N, C-alpha and C positions, 0 to 999 in steps of 0.2 A: 569454501570455493577453492577450486583448483585451478592453478594458472592455466590459461590457454583453454579453458572449457567454460562455455556458457551456462547459464543457469537452467537445469531442468524443471526446477519449480517455477521459474518465470513463464517458461513455455507453458506449462499446465494451467497457469493463472490467466494468461492471455487466452489460451483455448475455451476455458470456461465462460469468459468475457465475451467472446466472440459467439459461443453457442447460444448464449443469452439474447444476442441480437436476433439471432434466426428462430429460436424456439419459444421464448416468452414474449407475448406482446400484450400491452406495450412495455417495452424494456424499463427496468427501474434506472438503468444507467443507459441513456440514448447516445450510442458512440459508434458513429459510420465508420471509422477507421479500423475498428477491431477486426473485422473479417478480411478487409484488403490487405493488412499488414501481415497477415499469416500466409496469405497467397496459397499455394500448393499444399502447404502443410496444414490447412484447414481441412480436416477430414474429421467425421464424428458418427456414431452410431446412435441414430435418434432414438431407437428402443432403449438403448442403455442409458442414454441421457434423460429419460424420463422416470428412471428408478427413483424413489424418494430421497435415497442419500445424494445422489448425482444432483438432483433439482435443489436440495437444501445447500450443497456446497457453491453450486452456481448463484444461487441467490445471495449467498454471503459475498462472494466476490464481487458482484454488482452492487450491492448494498454498500460494502466496504469503500468501494471507489467512489459512488455517489455521495456517502456522507462526507468524505474527504474533500470532495469538491464543493460541496455546500458550505463547508467551513471555510474554504478558501474564499469563496463568494463573500462571506461574512468580513473576511480579513480585508479583501480588496475595497470594500464598502468603506473602511475605515483609513483607506489611504496607502494600504500595503501594495507595493509594486515589485516584489521579490518573491518567487515561488520556488523553493528548492526541493526537490524529489530525491530523496535518499534511497538508493536501491530501486532506481527506477524501472528496471526490468523492461517490459514492454508496454508499459503505461502510455496510454496515446492522447493524454490532456493536451500536451504541448501544441498537437497538430488539429486541436478544434477549439483552441484557446477563444473564449468569447470575450477576454478583456485586452484589448489593443495595448494597454500601458503595462501590463505585466510581462516582466521578463521571467522566464522560466529556466532553471539550471537542473539539469539531468544528471545526478550523481551515481555512477556505478563501477563495478568491477570491470577493468578494461576489456576482456574478452566478451562479456555479456553485452557491453555497450558497442563493441565492434560488430557483433552478431546483429544487434538490432538496427544499426545503422544500414548493414546488408540488406536486411528485410526492407526497410524503408526505401530504399534505393531499387529494389526488385520490384516494389509496389508502386514506383513511381511517385512517392509521397515526398514532396521536397520540405526539408525543415525550414520553418519560418525564421524571419530575421531575428525574433526576439528569443530564440532558444540558444543556450549554451550547454555542450556536452563537457562534463567533468569526469574524466576517466581517473578512477581512485582506486589504489590498492591499499587497503586500511592497514596492512602490515608493513607497509614501507613509507607512508605518510600520513599525518595526523589530518584529521577531518577539516579543522579550521584552516589549516595550510593550503590543502586542496581547495577549499571554497575560495579563499582569497586569490589563489592562482587563477581559479576560473572565472573571476569576476564579482563575485558576492561582494556586496557593500555592507561591511559590517557598521557603517555608521547609520544605516538605515533598516528600519523594520523589515522582517522577512518572514513569510510563512513556510512551514517545513511540512511536506507529505512523506510520510515513513511508513509504509504499508508492506505488510508480510516480511519484516525484517526483524523486529525485536525479539521474537522466539528463537532466532538462529544464534543470537549474540551471546557473549558473556556479559556477566553484570558489570565488569570494567569497561567494556566497550559501549554498552548501554548507558552508563554514566557518563562516560566521556562525550557521547553523542549530546545528551541533554545538556550538559555543562557548556558545548560549543553553541548550541540554540539559544541558551540562557545568556549568553554573551551579548547577543543582538538588543537593540534598544526596546524600550516598552512598545506594545503593540505587535510583538512578534509572537508567533506561536507555532505550535506542532500538533499534529494529527497523527494516531498511530493505532495499531491494533495490538493486544497482547492475548497470550495463551494464560488460562487459569494453571495452577499449580494441580498437579494430577491427584495429590491426596484430598484437596479440597472438592474433588468432583463425587458426583453419585455414581453408582455401578455401571449404569447404561453409559454415563458420559465418560468414564474412564475407559470403559471398551472401546469407544468411539474414538477416544484420544489415542490409545495404544494402536489401533489400526492405523491412524494418521501418521503417528509418530514414526511406525514402521516403514510407510510407504516414503516419506520424506527422507528417513535414514538410508534407506535403499537408493535413493537418488544422490547420495553424498551430502545431504544437507540436513544432519541431524537436529532436532529441536535442543536447547540448552537453556532458555530462560523462561521463567514462570513467575506469576503474581498472584496475589489476591487484590481485591480492589483497595483493600487498606494498606499493604505494603506497598502498592503502585503510588498511592497518594504520597505517602510519605517521601518516596523518591522523588517524586515530582517537585514537592515542596522543599525537599533538601537542595535541589538543582535551583531553585530561584523562581518557580512559577508560582503565580498567586491565585489564578484562577484555572480551575480543574472541572473538567466534566467527563462523565463515564457513561457510555451508552452499551446496555446489552441488547440480547437478541429482542426481547420484548418491546424495548423502546424503538428499535430499528424496525421491527414489523410495524408498529404504531405509526411511525412515520412514511413508510414506502409501501407497505404491503396490504392495508386494511380494505382497499376497493377493488382488490382484483378478483377478477371472475375465475381464473385458472388455479387458484388455491396455492401458488406460489409464496413460499415465505421461509424466514429462517428458522430452524429447528430451536425449541426451547425445552429448558436451558441450553444455552450454547457452550462451546468450549472457551470462549473468551470474550473480549469485550473491545470498544473503541474507547479511546481516549483522545480527549482534547485539551491541551494546557497553553495558558496564555501569560506572557510575561505583564 
């Protein structure tokens, strides 16, 4: 991420979530904020969006957010009252939060966060009282320090949403983030997505991966970090997490897409998985 530049990837993700609200009924992720947030920038080609590749990517963006929010609901049912969105981008959960007791901390690069707050103001979406913005340049300040300054209570459990971030990190930055989450008390957890190591993919998957990797690299946000399920589990256990769940495309399809009449679903096999890890 370059100083002074908002995330192109964050916009593309938000665009797909918004298109999902319009073209896919019923939506897997019911998000009435997605379209208003983008305002005049919400422009799309319906014919292009119905291409199988576009539909599969859109389904993944919706399912990824829905799965994270379902995991958050499990955490709140156990009494967790802090939700930390790492790399929040244009995520809209905080503006449709169904849990009055839940404090939401949006952590992101300063320029991306400033851009989001401008979009919110232009859309007339007032930030709720239980939302805190934590602008953080990771090259200048450690995550734990930024979270503490932003008001996160490290004496209480917290749940972390970390979507669309891990593939862009170095292994050192990934480990440092896990260590920060693992500092919190038992009951804390994190949900995130990760990309498979390219060499572990089949030919058709590798072709799709290289297409996507080239696209994000052109946007200035290249992929850096990859795992297999086995290597990721080793990382999570080394960081101090005791309960680990991994969900791939087939499991997510079973959760969210089996009863759809429009055939919308995730591509199988996919290019990565969702991981949830608990302290």
